[in-house]
C-alpha positions as CSV (number, residue, x, y, z in Angstrom):
1,X,-1.7,10.2,-25.5
2,X,-0.2,8.0,-22.7
3,X,-1.7,8.6,-19.3
4,X,0.1,7.3,-16.2
5,X,-2.2,6.2,-13.4
6,X,-1.4,6.6,-9.7
7,X,-3.4,4.2,-7.6
8,X,-4.2,5.1,-4.1
9,X,-7.8,3.7,-2.7
10,X,-11.4,3.9,1.1
11,X,-15.5,1.7,2.8
12,X,-16.9,1.1,6.1
13,X,-18.1,-2.4,7.0
14,X,-20.8,-3.3,9.5
15,X,-22.1,-6.8,10.3
16,X,-20.7,-10.3,10.3
17,X,-21.9,-13.1,8.0
18,X,-21.4,-16.9,7.7
19,X,-19.2,-17.8,4.8
20,X,-20.2,-20.7,2.5
21,X,-17.6,-23.2,1.2
22,X,-17.4,-21.4,-2.1
23,X,-16.9,-18.1,-0.3
24,X,-14.1,-19.7,1.8
25,X,-12.5,-20.9,-1.4
26,X,-12.6,-17.3,-2.7
27,X,-11.2,-16.0,0.6
28,X,-8.4,-18.5,0.4
29,X,-7.3,-16.8,-2.9
30,X,-7.0,-13.6,-0.9
31,X,-4.8,-15.2,1.7
32,X,-2.7,-16.9,-1.0
33,X,-2.1,-13.6,-2.7
34,X,-1.1,-12.1,0.7
35,X,1.4,-14.8,1.6
36,X,2.9,-14.7,-1.9
37,X,3.3,-11.0,-1.7
38,X,4.9,-11.1,1.8
39,X,7.5,-13.5,0.4
40,X,8.3,-11.2,-2.5
41,X,9.0,-8.2,-0.3
42,X,12.6,-7.3,0.0
43,X,13.9,-8.3,3.5
44,X,17.5,-8.7,2.4
45,X,18.6,-5.5,4.1
46,X,17.0,-6.6,7.4
47,X,14.7,-3.6,7.5
48,X,11.2,-3.6,8.9
49,X,8.5,-4.0,6.3
50,X,4.8,-3.4,7.0
51,X,2.0,-3.9,4.4
52,X,-1.7,-4.2,4.1
53,X,-2.0,-7.0,1.5
54,X,-5.8,-6.9,1.7
55,X,-6.0,-3.4,0.4
56,X,-3.5,-4.1,-2.3
57,X,-5.4,-7.1,-3.4
58,X,-8.6,-5.0,-3.4
59,X,-7.1,-2.5,-5.8
60,X,-6.0,-5.2,-8.1
61,X,-9.4,-6.8,-8.2
62,X,-11.0,-3.5,-9.2
63,X,-8.4,-3.0,-11.9
64,X,-8.9,-6.5,-13.2
65,X,-12.7,-5.9,-13.5
66,X,-12.0,-3.0,-15.8
67,X,-9.2,-4.3,-18.0
68,X,-9.4,-6.0,-21.4
69,X,-7.6,-8.6,-23.5
70,X,-4.3,-10.0,-22.5
71,X,-4.0,-7.6,-19.6
72,X,-7.2,-9.0,-18.1
73,X,-6.2,-12.6,-18.7
74,X,-2.8,-12.0,-17.0
75,X,-4.4,-10.4,-14.0
76,X,-7.1,-13.1,-13.7
77,X,-4.3,-15.8,-13.7
78,X,-2.2,-13.9,-11.1
79,X,-5.2,-13.5,-8.8
80,X,-6.1,-17.2,-9.3
81,X,-9.6,-16.4,-10.5
82,X,-11.8,-18.0,-13.2
83,X,-11.2,-16.6,-16.7
84,X,-14.8,-15.7,-17.2
85,X,-17.0,-13.3,-15.2
86,X,-18.3,-15.6,-12.5
87,X,-19.4,-15.8,-8.9
88,X,-16.1,-14.3,-7.7
89,X,-17.5,-10.8,-8.4
90,X,-20.5,-11.5,-6.2
91,X,-18.1,-12.6,-3.4
92,X,-15.9,-9.6,-4.0
93,X,-18.9,-7.2,-3.6
94,X,-19.7,-8.8,-0.3
95,X,-16.2,-9.3,1.1
96,X,-15.9,-6.0,3.1
97,X,-19.1,-6.8,5.1
98,X,-17.5,-10.1,6.1
99,X,-13.9,-9.2,6.9
100,X,-14.1,-5.5,7.9
101,X,-16.4,-5.2,10.9
102,X,-17.1,-2.5,13.4
103,X,-17.4,-3.1,17.1
104,X,-17.1,0.1,19.2
105,X,-14.3,2.2,20.5
106,X,-13.8,-0.3,23.4
107,X,-13.3,-3.4,21.2
108,X,-12.3,-2.9,17.5
109,X,-12.9,-0.6,14.7
110,X,-12.2,-0.6,10.9
111,X,-12.6,1.9,8.1
112,X,-11.8,1.3,4.5
113,X,-12.6,3.6,1.5
114,X,-11.7,4.1,-2.1
115,X,-11.6,7.2,-4.2
116,X,-11.3,8.0,-8.0
117,X,-10.3,11.4,-9.3
118,X,-10.3,12.1,-13.0
119,X,-9.4,15.2,-14.9
120,X,-12.0,17.2,-16.8
121,X,-9.8,17.0,-19.9
122,X,-9.8,13.2,-19.9
123,X,-12.7,11.5,-21.7
124,X,-13.4,8.7,-19.2
125,X,-16.2,6.3,-20.2
126,X,-19.2,7.0,-18.0
127,X,-20.2,3.3,-17.9
128,X,-16.8,2.6,-16.3
129,X,-17.4,5.3,-13.7
130,X,-20.8,3.8,-12.9
131,X,-19.4,0.3,-12.5
132,X,-16.7,1.7,-10.1
133,X,-19.3,3.5,-8.1
134,X,-21.4,0.3,-8.0
135,X,-18.4,-1.3,-6.3
136,X,-18.4,1.5,-3.6
137,X,-15.7,3.8,-5.1
138,X,-16.3,7.5,-4.5
139,X,-15.7,9.3,-7.8
140,X,-15.0,13.0,-8.6
141,X,-14.4,14.8,-11.9
142,X,-12.3,17.9,-11.3
143,X,-9.8,20.2,-12.8
144,X,-6.4,18.8,-12.0
145,X,-4.8,22.3,-12.3
146,X,-7.0,23.3,-9.4
147,X,-7.9,20.0,-7.6
148,X,-10.6,19.8,-5.0
149,X,-10.8,16.9,-2.6
150,X,-13.7,14.8,-1.3
151,X,-15.7,16.3,1.5
152,X,-16.6,13.2,3.4
153,X,-15.6,12.7,7.0
154,X,-12.9,10.3,5.7
155,X,-11.1,13.2,4.0
156,X,-8.5,13.3,6.7
157,X,-7.4,9.9,5.6
158,X,-6.5,11.1,2.1
159,X,-2.8,10.9,1.4
160,X,-3.1,13.1,-1.6
161,X,-1.6,16.5,-2.1
162,X,-2.0,19.0,-4.9
163,X,1.4,18.0,-6.3
164,X,0.0,14.5,-7.0
165,X,-2.3,16.0,-9.7
166,X,0.4,17.9,-11.6
167,X,1.4,15.1,-14.1
168,X,-1.7,12.9,-13.7
169,X,-5.1,12.6,-15.4
170,X,-6.5,9.8,-13.2
171,X,-5.8,9.1,-9.5
172,X,-7.2,6.3,-7.4
173,X,-6.6,6.4,-3.7
174,X,-7.1,3.9,-1.0
175,X,-6.7,3.8,2.8
176,X,-7.6,1.6,5.8
177,X,-7.8,2.3,9.5
178,X,-7.8,-0.5,12.0
179,X,-7.8,-0.2,15.8
180,X,-8.4,-3.1,18.2
181,X,-7.8,-3.8,21.9
182,X,-6.1,-6.9,23.3
183,X,-8.2,-9.6,24.9
184,X,-5.3,-10.4,27.3
185,X,-3.8,-7.4,29.2
186,X,-0.2,-6.6,28.6
187,X,2.1,-4.9,31.1
188,X,5.1,-2.8,30.4
189,X,8.7,-3.6,31.3
190,X,11.3,-0.9,31.0
191,X,15.1,-1.0,31.1
192,X,17.6,1.9,30.6
193,X,20.7,1.6,28.6
194,X,22.9,4.4,27.1
195,X,20.2,7.0,27.6
196,X,17.6,4.9,25.9
197,X,14.5,3.6,27.6
198,X,13.8,0.1,26.1
199,X,10.1,-0.9,26.4
200,X,8.8,-4.4,26.0
201,X,5.2,-5.5,26.6
202,X,4.6,-8.8,28.5
203,X,1.5,-10.9,29.0
204,X,1.1,-14.0,31.0
205,X,-1.8,-16.3,30.5
206,X,-3.4,-19.0,28.4
207,X,-2.8,-18.6,24.7
208,X,-3.2,-20.7,21.6
209,X,0.4,-21.5,20.8
210,X,2.2,-24.3,19.0
211,X,5.3,-25.3,17.1
212,X,4.9,-25.8,13.4
213,X,7.7,-27.9,12.0
214,X,6.5,-27.3,8.5
215,X,7.1,-23.6,9.0
216,X,10.2,-24.0,11.1
217,X,8.6,-21.5,13.5
218,X,6.4,-21.3,16.5
219,X,3.0,-19.5,16.2
220,X,1.1,-17.8,19.0
221,X,-2.3,-16.2,18.6
222,X,-3.1,-13.0,20.4
223,X,-6.8,-12.3,20.1
224,X,-8.5,-8.9,20.3
225,X,-11.6,-8.1,22.2
226,X,-14.7,-9.5,20.4
227,X,-12.8,-12.5,19.0
228,X,-13.2,-11.3,15.4
229,X,-9.6,-10.4,14.8
230,X,-6.3,-11.7,16.0
231,X,-2.6,-11.3,15.6
232,X,-0.4,-14.3,14.9
233,X,3.2,-13.9,16.2
234,X,5.4,-16.2,14.0
235,X,8.9,-16.7,15.5
236,X,11.5,-18.7,13.5
237,X,13.0,-21.7,15.2
238,X,16.7,-21.6,16.2
239,X,19.0,-21.5,13.1
240,X,16.2,-20.3,10.9
241,X,15.4,-16.7,9.8
242,X,12.3,-14.8,8.8
243,X,13.1,-15.1,5.1
244,X,13.2,-18.9,5.3
245,X,9.9,-18.9,7.3
246,X,8.1,-16.6,4.8
247,X,9.1,-18.9,2.0
248,X,7.2,-21.6,3.8
249,X,4.2,-19.4,4.7
250,X,3.4,-18.8,1.1
251,X,2.3,-22.4,0.7
252,X,0.1,-22.7,3.7
253,X,-3.5,-21.9,4.7
254,X,-3.9,-19.5,7.6
255,X,-7.2,-21.1,8.3
256,X,-5.4,-24.4,8.7
257,X,-2.9,-22.7,11.1
258,X,-5.9,-21.4,13.2
259,X,-7.4,-24.9,13.2
260,X,-4.2,-26.5,14.4
261,X,-3.9,-23.9,17.2
262,X,-7.6,-24.6,18.1
263,X,-6.9,-28.4,18.3
264,X,-3.7,-27.9,20.3
265,X,-5.6,-25.9,22.8
266,X,-4.5,-23.3,25.3
267,X,-1.0,-23.2,26.7
268,X,0.2,-21.3,29.7
269,X,2.9,-19.0,28.4
270,X,4.4,-15.6,28.6
271,X,4.2,-13.5,25.4
272,X,6.7,-10.7,24.8
273,X,5.9,-8.0,22.3
274,X,8.3,-5.2,21.5
275,X,7.1,-1.6,21.6
276,X,6.4,-0.4,18.1
277,X,5.5,3.0,16.8
278,X,6.8,2.9,13.3
279,X,6.1,3.6,9.6
280,X,7.0,1.7,6.5
281,X,7.1,2.8,2.8
282,X,7.0,0.0,0.2
283,X,7.2,0.3,-3.6
284,X,5.1,-2.5,-4.9
285,X,5.9,-2.5,-8.7
286,X,8.6,-5.2,-8.6
287,X,7.0,-7.5,-6.1
288,X,3.7,-7.4,-8.1
289,X,5.6,-8.0,-11.4
290,X,7.1,-11.2,-9.8
291,X,3.6,-12.3,-9.0
292,X,2.6,-12.0,-12.7
293,X,1.2,-8.4,-12.8
294,X,3.4,-6.9,-15.6
295,X,1.1,-5.6,-18.3
296,X,-0.5,-3.0,-16.1
297,X,2.9,-1.2,-15.6
298,X,3.8,-1.4,-19.3
299,X,2.8,1.6,-21.4
300,X,3.0,-0.4,-24.6
301,X,1.0,-3.5,-23.6
302,X,-1.5,-2.3,-20.9
303,X,-5.2,-2.4,-21.9
304,X,-7.4,0.0,-20.0
305,X,-9.7,0.8,-22.8
306,X,-12.7,0.1,-20.6
307,X,-11.7,3.3,-18.9
308,X,-10.9,5.6,-21.8
309,X,-9.8,5.6,-25.4
310,X,-6.4,7.0,-24.4
311,X,-3.5,4.6,-23.7
312,X,-3.0,4.3,-20.0
313,X,-0.7,2.4,-17.7
314,X,0.1,2.4,-13.9
315,X,3.2,4.4,-13.1
316,X,3.6,3.3,-9.5
317,X,1.8,1.5,-6.7
318,X,3.3,2.5,-3.3
319,X,1.9,1.9,0.1
320,X,2.7,3.6,3.4
321,X,1.8,1.8,6.7
322,X,1.8,3.3,10.2
323,X,1.9,0.7,13.0
324,X,1.6,1.1,16.7
325,X,1.6,-1.6,19.5
326,X,0.8,-0.6,23.0
327,X,-0.2,-2.4,26.2
328,X,-3.8,-1.7,25.3
329,X,-3.9,-2.9,21.7
330,X,-3.0,-2.1,18.1
331,X,-3.5,0.7,15.7
332,X,-2.7,0.4,11.9
333,X,-3.2,2.9,9.1
334,X,-2.3,2.0,5.5
335,X,-2.5,4.3,2.5
336,X,-1.9,3.9,-1.2
337,X,0.1,5.9,-2.2
338,X,2.4,6.3,0.7
339,X,2.2,9.9,1.9
340,X,1.4,11.0,5.5
341,X,2.5,10.0,8.9
342,X,-0.6,9.6,11.0
343,X,0.5,8.1,14.3
344,X,1.9,10.9,16.4
345,X,5.0,10.7,18.5
346,X,6.2,13.3,21.0
347,X,9.7,12.0,21.8
348,X,12.8,11.2,19.8
349,X,12.7,7.5,18.7
350,X,15.7,5.3,18.4
351,X,15.9,2.1,16.3
352,X,17.1,-0.8,18.3
353,X,17.7,-4.1,16.5
354,X,15.7,-7.1,17.8
355,X,17.7,-10.1,19.0
356,X,15.1,-12.4,17.4
357,X,13.3,-10.9,14.3
358,X,9.7,-12.2,13.8
359,X,6.7,-12.0,11.5
360,X,3.3,-10.7,12.7
361,X,0.0,-11.1,10.8
362,X,-3.3,-9.4,11.7
363,X,-6.3,-11.4,10.3
364,X,-10.0,-11.8,10.3
365,X,-10.4,-15.1,12.1
366,X,-13.5,-16.7,10.4
367,X,-12.1,-16.5,6.9
368,X,-8.3,-16.3,7.5
369,X,-8.1,-13.1,5.6
370,X,-4.8,-11.2,6.2
371,X,-5.4,-7.5,6.7
372,X,-1.9,-6.6,7.7
373,X,1.5,-8.2,7.8
374,X,4.8,-7.1,9.2
375,X,8.4,-8.4,9.2
376,X,10.0,-7.0,12.4
377,X,13.8,-6.6,12.6
378,X,13.8,-3.6,15.0
379,X,12.0,-2.1,17.9
380,X,11.5,1.6,18.3
381,X,12.5,3.0,21.7
382,X,12.4,6.4,23.3
383,X,15.6,8.4,24.1
384,X,16.1,11.3,26.5
385,X,13.3,9.9,28.7
386,X,14.2,12.0,31.7
387,X,13.1,15.1,29.8
388,X,9.8,16.4,31.2
389,X,6.9,16.0,28.9
390,X,4.5,19.0,28.6
391,X,1.2,18.3,30.3
392,X,-0.9,19.1,27.2
393,X,0.9,16.5,25.0
394,X,-0.2,12.9,24.7
395,X,2.0,10.1,26.1
396,X,4.2,8.3,23.6
397,X,2.4,4.9,24.2
398,X,-1.2,6.2,24.1
399,X,-3.5,4.8,21.4
400,X,-4.4,7.2,18.7
401,X,-8.2,7.6,18.3
402,X,-10.5,8.9,15.6
403,X,-13.1,9.8,18.3
404,X,-14.8,12.4,16.0
405,X,-14.6,10.4,12.8
406,X,-17.9,9.1,11.5
407,X,-17.9,5.6,10.2
408,X,-20.5,6.5,7.7
409,X,-18.6,7.2,4.5
410,X,-21.6,8.9,3.0
411,X,-22.2,11.3,5.9
């Protein structure tokens, strides 16, 4: 019997730690995967693309830990890991506590969790389930004809529906929630054109900003409160486009970029950020195959016998990302697979092409780990703005909060 697997994945992180040189080398592999994946994304049609490369990498690491034979060797090479079981699994177990930290609702907040569902009619190896649970994956054995979902406070994140269980025997789901507030205040500038209110956010002050001739782009760092996370705005130089810049990004270290910005020092400048409240759906099969992950999608060559005696392969890996910039900060939610729209909008949105497309990267600063990346070709503006908004509905530029959401995944 051939069993297709749908991968989706969720963990809460807490305190910071100081990374050793070996750990930083491991984190550099995460960033290298991220920049390579960004380059492989299809930007030929000039459409916005948002991804969370960290959560995609995390899934692949878990898959690699439970594969055998040529499939395992292929994944280890593609992830730039050692061929044998080595210290990288120790670093992997600890990475969330380093790069996913929690401040409070006034600074920054992250939630990340992973789920595994498997059907009662599938003979999954119990030692495999135990190893996944040891990695922090929530597991549940259930009847896929009458599926029941996890009952943790993170359940509202789940992108799963009952239809996902119809033709599957194993489902892994993953999602991440990130919210952070700008360290430098932005103010809003509006203009009206053809019934559309165009909104741009402006900030004047001292920022780390520099030209990178090697990238053919300028890079400006926007830090969030707490100085743990920041966003890099990467704007191509004149006569260069985002595709050309992304091809150069895949060969650089983001820690080196941060170091150069630190050496260059602060520059008085004005930063302009387009209003964004948008979602993106990305099918990752082909980009991952180009990076060397092919066996896991092949029903004839995949080796998941650590999981079950049945022949299994991955049918699809898709990711949906909801992104919102406001004058206050940033909210991002990413789920695998791509399902729900989480960020609420109460007015009709209109897509307006940007004059100067750019790349943005949200990262953990001490390790250079890329949590989210976006290629921006458009801005999303509100039409019919003179229509009165009901008093009981939230404003279109308000941050979306999980005020009642516990950060304890085991609560």
